[in-house]
C-alpha positions in Angstrom: 0.0 0.0 0.0 1.2 3.5 -0.8 2.6 5.0 2.4 0.8 8.3 1.9 -2.6 6.9 0.8 -4.3 7.9 4.1 -2.8 11.3 4.1 -3.8 12.5 0.7 -7.6 12.5 -1.0 18.3 -5.9 -10.8 21.3 -6.0 -10.2 23.2 -3.1 -11.9 25.0 0.1 -11.4 24.5 3.8 -11.7 27.1 5.1 -14.0 28.3 8.4 -15.4 28.5 9.4 -19.0 29.7 12.5 -20.9 27.0 14.7 -19.7 27.1 18.2 -18.1 24.9 19.3 -15.3 24.3 22.8 -14.1 23.9 23.1 -10.3 20.9 24.3 -8.4 21.0 28.1 -8.2 22.9 28.6 -11.5 21.6 31.1 -14.0 20.3 29.0 -16.9 20.0 30.4 -20.4 16.7 30.6 -22.2 17.8 28.1 -24.8 20.9 26.2 -23.5 23.7 25.1 -25.7 25.4 26.8 -28.6 23.9 27.3 -32.1 20.8 25.5 -33.2 17.4 25.6 -31.7 15.9 22.4 -30.5 14.2 20.0 -32.9 11.3 19.9 -30.4 10.6 20.8 -26.7 8.1 19.3 -24.4 7.2 19.0 -20.7 6.9 16.3 -18.1 5.0 16.4 -14.8 3.6 13.8 -12.4 1.6 13.2 -9.2 -1.2 15.7 -9.5 -3.3 13.8 -7.0 -6.1 16.2 -6.9 -4.0 19.4 -6.5 -5.8 21.2 -9.3 -4.6 24.6 -8.2 -1.0 23.7 -8.5 -1.7 22.0 -11.8 -3.1 25.3 -13.1 0.0 27.1 -11.9 2.2 24.5 -13.6 0.3 24.7 -16.9 0.6 28.5 -16.9 4.3 28.4 -16.1 4.9 25.9 -18.9 3.1 28.1 -21.3 5.4 31.0 -20.5 8.6 29.1 -20.7 7.7 26.7 -23.5 4.9 28.3 -25.6 5.5 26.0 -28.6 5.6 22.8 -26.5 5.0 19.7 -28.7 3.5 17.7 -25.9 2.9 17.1 -22.2 3.7 13.8 -20.5 2.1 13.0 -17.2 3.8 10.2 -15.3 0.9 8.9 -13.3 -1.1 9.7 -10.2 -3.4 11.8 -12.2 -6.1 11.6 -9.6 -6.1 11.1 -5.8 -8.2 7.9 -5.9 -9.4 7.1 -9.5 -13.0 8.2 -9.3 -14.5 9.3 -12.6 -15.4 12.7 -11.1 -11.7 13.2 -10.2 -10.7 12.4 -13.8 -13.4 14.9 -15.0 -12.0 17.6 -12.6 -8.5 17.2 -14.2 -9.9 17.4 -17.7 -11.8 20.6 -16.7 -8.7 22.2 -15.2 -6.8 21.4 -18.4 -9.5 23.2 -20.4 -9.1 26.3 -18.3 -5.4 26.6 -19.3 -3.4 26.6 -22.5 -1.6 23.3 -22.9 -0.2 21.1 -25.7 -2.7 19.3 -27.8 -0.9 16.0 -27.4 -0.9 14.6 -23.8 0.7 11.3 -22.9 -0.9 9.8 -19.8 0.7 7.1 -17.7 -1.3 5.2 -15.1 -0.2 5.5 -11.4 -1.1 3.7 -8.2 -3.5 6.4 -7.0 -5.7 5.5 -10.0 -6.5 2.3 -8.1 -7.6 3.7 -4.7 -11.4 3.8 -5.2 -11.7 0.3 -3.5 -10.4 1.8 -0.2 -13.5 3.9 0.0 -17.1 2.9 0.6 -18.1 6.1 -1.1 -16.2 9.3 -1.9 -16.6 10.6 1.6 -16.1 7.4 3.6 -12.7 5.6 4.0 -13.3 1.9 4.5 -10.1 0.0 4.0 -11.2 -2.8 6.3 -13.9 -3.8 3.8 -11.7 -3.4 0.7 -12.7 -3.5 -2.2 -16.1 -2.2 -1.3 -17.8 -3.5 -4.4 -15.3 -2.0 -6.8 -13.9 -4.3 -9.5 -10.4 -4.2 -10.9 -11.7 -3.9 -14.5 -13.8 -0.8 -13.6 -10.6 1.0 -12.5 -8.8 0.4 -15.8 -11.9 1.4 -17.7 -12.0 4.7 -15.9 -8.4 5.4 -16.9 -9.0 4.3 -20.5 -12.0 6.6 -20.9 -10.0 9.5 -19.6 -6.9 8.8 -21.6 -8.9 8.1 -24.7 -7.4 4.7 -25.4 -7.9 1.0 -24.7 -4.7 -0.1 -23.1 -2.1 0.9 -20.4 0.6 1.2 -23.0 0.6 3.9 -25.7 2.8 5.7 -28.2 2.7 9.4 -29.0 4.9 11.7 -31.1 6.1 14.9 -29.6 7.4 16.9 -32.5 8.6 13.7 -34.2 10.2 12.2 -31.0 8.5 9.0 -29.9 7.0 8.9 -26.4 6.1 5.5 -25.0 3.8 5.3 -21.9 3.9 2.0 -19.9 2.4 0.9 -16.6 0.9 -1.9 -14.5 -1.7 -4.1 -16.0 -2.9 -5.5 -12.7 -3.7 -3.9 -9.3 -1.9 -6.6 -7.4 -4.0 -6.6 -4.2 -6.8 -8.2 -6.3 -4.4 -11.0 -7.1 -2.3 -11.4 -3.9 -3.4 -10.2 -0.5 0.2 -9.5 0.5 0.7 -7.0 -2.3 -0.7 -3.6 -3.0 0.9 -1.1 -5.4 3.5 -3.3 -7.1 3.8 -3.1 -10.9 3.0 -6.1 -13.0 3.7 -6.0 -16.8 2.3 -8.6 -19.1 4.0 -10.4 -22.0 2.3 -8.3 -24.7 3.4 -5.1 -23.1 7.0 -6.3 -22.7 7.0 -7.5 -26.4 5.6 -4.2 -27.5 8.1 -2.1 -25.6 11.0 -4.2 -26.9 9.8 -3.9 -30.5 9.2 -0.2 -30.4 12.6 0.5 -28.8 14.3 -1.6 -31.5 12.2 0.1 -34.2 13.2 3.6 -33.2 16.8 2.6 -32.6 17.0 1.5 -36.3 15.7 4.9 -37.2 18.3 6.6 -35.1 15.8 8.3 -32.8 16.0 8.9 -29.1 13.0 7.4 -27.2 11.2 8.9 -24.2 9.6 6.3 -21.9 7.1 7.5 -19.3 6.2 5.4 -16.3 5.0 6.1 -12.8 7.2 4.1 -10.5 11.0 4.4 -10.4 13.1 1.4 -11.2 15.4 0.3 -8.4 18.9 1.8 -7.9 18.2 4.7 -10.3 17.0 8.2 -9.3 16.2 9.9 -6.0 14.3 7.6 -3.6 14.8 4.4 -5.6 17.5 3.2 -3.2 15.2 3.8 -0.3 13.4 0.8 1.2 10.1 2.5 0.4 10.6 2.2 -3.3 13.1 -0.6 -3.8 10.5 -3.3 -4.8 8.0 -1.4 -6.8 8.4 -3.6 -9.9 7.7 -7.4 -9.8 9.7 -7.8 -13.0 12.4 -5.1 -12.5 15.2 -7.2 -14.0 13.3 -7.9 -17.1 12.3 -4.3 -17.7 15.9 -3.1 -16.9 17.2 -5.6 -19.4 15.1 -4.2 -22.2 15.7 -0.5 -21.5 19.4 -1.1 -20.7 20.2 -2.1 -24.3 19.5 1.4 -25.6 21.8 4.4 -24.9 19.4 7.0 -26.3 16.4 5.9 -24.1 15.2 8.4 -21.5 13.0 7.0 -18.7 10.9 9.5 -16.8 9.3 8.4 -13.5 7.4 9.9 -10.6 5.7 8.3 -7.6 8.3 9.3 -4.9 7.6 13.1 -5.1 11.3 13.5 -4.2 12.8 17.0 -4.7 14.4 17.8 -8.0 17.0 19.7 -6.1 18.6 16.4 -5.0 21.8 15.5 -6.8 20.5 12.1 -8.1 17.5 13.6 -9.9 19.2 12.3 -13.1 21.3 9.2 -13.5 22.6 6.8 -16.1 21.6 3.2 -15.3 24.0 0.6 -16.5 22.6 -2.9 -16.9 25.2 -5.7 -17.0 24.8 -8.1 -19.9 23.1 -5.6 -22.3 26.2 -4.7 -24.3 25.6 -1.1 -23.5 28.3 0.0 -21.0 27.1 3.6 -21.0 23.6 2.8 -19.8 20.4 4.7 -20.4 19.0 7.9 -18.9 16.6 8.0 -15.9 15.0 11.2 -14.8 12.9 12.0 -11.7 9.9 14.1 -12.6 9.3 15.7 -9.2 5.7 16.2 -8.4 2.8 18.7 -8.6 1.4 17.8 -5.2 3.7 17.8 -2.1 7.4 17.2 -2.1 9.5 14.8 -0.1 13.2 14.2 0.5 15.4 11.7 2.4 15.1 11.8 6.2 18.5 10.3 6.7 17.0 7.3 8.5 15.8 5.1 5.6 12.5 7.0 5.2 11.4 10.4 4.0 10.3 13.8 5.1 8.1 16.5 3.6 9.8 19.4 1.8 8.6 22.6 3.6 6.9 25.4 1.8 5.1 25.4 -1.6 6.2 22.5 -3.8 5.3 22.2 -7.5 8.0 20.8 -9.8 8.4 19.3 -13.2 10.6 19.2 -16.3 11.2 20.8 -19.7 12.9 18.6 -22.2 14.6 20.0 -25.3 15.7 17.6 -28.0 18.5 18.8 -30.3 20.1 17.0 -33.3 23.0 15.8 -31.2 21.9 16.1 -27.5 19.0 16.2 -25.1 18.7 18.9 -22.5 16.5 18.2 -19.5 15.7 21.2 -17.3 14.2 21.0 -13.8 11.6 23.7 -13.0 10.0 25.1 -9.9 6.6 26.1 -11.2 5.6 27.9 -8.0 8.7 30.1 -7.9 8.9 30.4 -11.7 12.6 29.4 -11.6 14.9 26.9 -13.1 16.5 24.5 -10.6 19.1 22.8 -12.7 19.7 21.1 -16.1 21.5 18.2 -17.6 22.9 18.0 -21.2 23.1 14.4 -22.5 24.9 13.8 -25.8 23.0 11.5 -28.2 24.9 8.5 -29.7 23.6 9.4 -33.2 22.4 12.6 -34.8 18.8 12.9 -35.6 
């Protein structure tokens, strides 16, 4: 069970590559890097969880900093609980603000929390699932996202964006499990095929998922998040073959000011000693950081963070943004192995 659910309505190495990172507090240029403008630029956020006010602030800020954004990726926890009315409220808030036409939604664990409630006003975890079926939760997400599966592919200005996620809410299948991610054979085969397809066409690929993979970005070394994936090794083995894959993940809400907000994950046995990129997406609703004791603590003050991603012919620049303060936090420049 998510450790904040009541408070709010494999083996491998992390390696370094030839990438440059600007520290927090640095003055960042409007368009980093010399010469050419990006081929495309888009935004990534996660963990809205009912915080519609901060979602509006984020959308307005993204409009100012990236008015020609080719897309918006949302890395899960779109709603606080997964009720249809909560999805409708997110859709209504989007309509009140300018935003990219193309939105790539990934499913999160909070999309499965309706069964913890007898009705929208009455928490009743002792009688879970309170008449709610697993299928109904997926159908609510599909209606909102406008598709019939968890996985999806979008194009942000010609750059492929793949959304992946769990295909089971595990507490329906094993009473000892709750929010763990289970991926089926068809989704694994699809992901492998699409990554290979775009690699042959010399394109970087953006993959959006809710949960962080173990031993990657902020929080993923913490006991709270070390076992989120039931098939972590298999997923790592697929992603780890491709140097120009960028995996964006949320769920932890951990602060983008932390040094491991971006890492390269090297997966032994994949014939890719430079690994692939993994990026924390921050959160729209409430921030957390390491408490130094194997847990986490709330970041004080207003918290509302996300990313702006700029794809050039020879590199990708990922910029961490504080939407509330209207300020850049840091950026990373990652060379591409091929020119696009």
